[in-house]
N, C-alpha and C positions, 0 to 999 in steps of 0.2 A: 852879310858877310860871307855866309856859306857859300853863296851862289857867285861870288865875285872871283871870276877866273883870271882876272888881270893882275891880281896880286902875286908877287913873287913867292915861290913855294915855301921857302924857309921863313918868310914873314907870316904867310898863311898858317903855317903849322904853329909858330909861336904864338900868334894872336888866339888861335883855336884852344891851345891848351890852357892860356891864361883865362878864358871864359868858363871853363870848368862845367861843361854841360854834356848831355849825351842825347842821342836820338833813339827812344825805344819804338817810334813809329816813323820811319825815314820815308819820304815821299817825294823828293827833289830830284827831277830827271835831267836838268840842263847842266850838270857840272861836268868839268873836264875830267878825264880818267885819272890824271895825275893827282887832282884834288881829292877825288874819291879814295885814292890810295892813302892819302894823308888822314882823311876822316876815318879810314879803316885802321891805320896804324896808331893813331891816337885813341882809339876804342870810342871814338864819339858816335858812330853807327853801332849800336848794340846788336848781337846776335840774337833776334827774334824771329818766329816764324813769319810775320809780315815782311820784316826787313830782308830776310832771305829770299823770299819770293820777289820782292822789288828789285833787289840786286841782280837776281837771275834775269830778269826781264829788261832791265834798263841799263845794267852795266855788265854785260856778260864777260868782258876781258877782265873785270875784277872780282869775278865770282869765286874762284878757287882762292885767291888771296884772301877774300873775306872768310872763307871756310877754314883755310888753315890757320889764319890769325885766331879763330875762335872755335877750334876743333871741339874742345871740350863741351862748349855751350851748345855747338851744333849737334852733337850726339845726344845731349839732354833733350832738346826740342824736337828731335826726330820723331816722326810718326807716319803712318801709311799715307797721309795726304800730302806731305811734302817730300817724301823720299824720292831720291833720284838714282836710278841705276847708273847713269852716266857719272855722277858725282861719286858714287861708291867705287866704281873701277879706278878712278884717279886717285882716290883716298887710300886704296888698298897698296898703292906704290909708295905711299909717304913713310918716312921714318917717324912713326907714332906708335903708341901702345897696341898691342893685340887686343887689349880690353875694349877700346874705343872701336877697332876695326870689326870685331865679332859682334859688338852691340848693334853696329849699323848693319852687318851682314843678316842680322835676325829679321830685318825688313825686306830682304831680297827674295823674291820668288822665282826669278829667272836664272838659268843656268849661267855659270861662271867658268871660264877656261883657266886652268893652273898651268897650262903648258907654256914654258919659257917665262914664267914668272918667278921673282924672287921673294915669294911669300914665306912668312916664317911657318915652322911646322905646325903651330895651333891653327893659323889661319888656312894653310893646307887642307888640315884634317876637317875643319868645319866646312870648307867648300865641297870637299869629296863626299862628305856625309849628308850635306843638305842642298848643294847647288851643283851637282854633278852635271858636267857638259859632255853629253854622248860623243861629241867630236873629239874628245880627249882620249877616248877609249883605247884606241890602237896604240898610241903613244905611250900610255900608261902601262898597258899589258907588255909591250915589247921590252920596255926599259925597267920593269918591275924590280930587278935586283940592284938598280943603281940607287934606288930610294932607301932612305933610312927605315928601320924596322917598323917603326910606329906607322909610317906612312904606307909600307908594304901591306900591313894588316888592313888599312883602310881600302887600298886598291883590291886587295883579296875579297873584302865584302862586297865591293862593287861587281867584280867578276862573278862571284857566286850568284848574285841576284839577277845576272844578266847572261846566264849559261845559254839560254836558247839563242840569244843574240850572237854570242860568240860561235856557236855551232853554225849558225845559218849564214854569217857574214864570212864570205870567202876571203876577204882582205885583212881580217884580223889575225895577227901572229901573237903567239903567247910566249913569254919568256918561259924557259924550261922549269925554273924554280916555282913560277906561278902554277904552271901546269901540274907539277908535282903535288903541290899544296892542294889544287882543286880535285886530284885523283885520290888523295889520302885523307883530307879533312873535310870536304864539303859534304853536305846532306843531299846532293843532287842523286838522281837515280843512276844505277849501274849502266843503263843504256846512254845516258848523257856522258858519263865518264869515259865510255868506250868510244863515243863519237868524238869527243875532244882529243882522245889519244890518237885516233884515226886521222883527224884533221892535221895533227902535227907530224905524222908519221913519216911524210915524204922528205921532211927536212932534218930528220933525227939520225945520228950515228948509231952504230950497233949497240955500244955500251949504254946509251941512253934509253934505247929501246927495251934493253933487258931490264933496266932500272924500273921502267913504267910497267913492265909485265909484273914485277914484284909488287908495285903499288896497286895494281889492278886486282891482284890476287890470284894471278895466273903464272906463277914463277916456272912451271913446266914449260911454257912456251918460249923460254929462253933457248931451248934445244933446237929451234928452227934455225938458228944462226950456226949450227954444227955442220960442217960440209959432209955431205954424203952420209948423213946420220940414218939410222934405222928407227927413228922416232915414230911411234905408232900409237901413243895412247889416244884413246877414244873418250871424247866428252859426251855425256848424256845430253847435256844442254850447250849446244853450240851457237846459241842465239846472238853471241857476241861477235861472231863471224859475219863480216858484211861483204 
């Protein structure tokens, strides 16, 4: 009955439902896709590790339908042997609970991009903290102020941990609010902070430069913007000048 592809679909579904049985171990490879859809919709094919692998290999067109129909069970059976990054990236776009998504994310070791994705705040934070994609770096830093505060905090932590890369990478541009936080809050060295400021300097207006002098602890340097001033203060330690 299961492999009879000639039966009209509505009759096929009606008969299968009346039989009241399930497959915990499904291994039939010659069924048409529309019949497999019915087997999935009627929960005749159960979500087990063996059945998941079999559907992946023999009915790839039905794989995501099988997972979506049984997403809670899919999360329950997940382990490192059957985890699929490709499946995870698709599932992250679905309208399902964050709890399920984060449970599946715990198996992911590879980087995951958040740029252009409509992920929830919780999923966004988990990815930034655990699966950060370095290719997202410039986009996140440039648009720092556009994110909600809790995500800004996560982006800040990423930036603080990657100070050397920010300094060395000429293509990275920092949002000015992120730069201010790095200058005032981070535990990086004064030398690193000055290099961050110097990197941003060519694109900064006068008032912003003055603000950063304050943040660096050199408020007297604001005087360099006074035209024809007689500013002559001498610093014993001028190692910050490059």
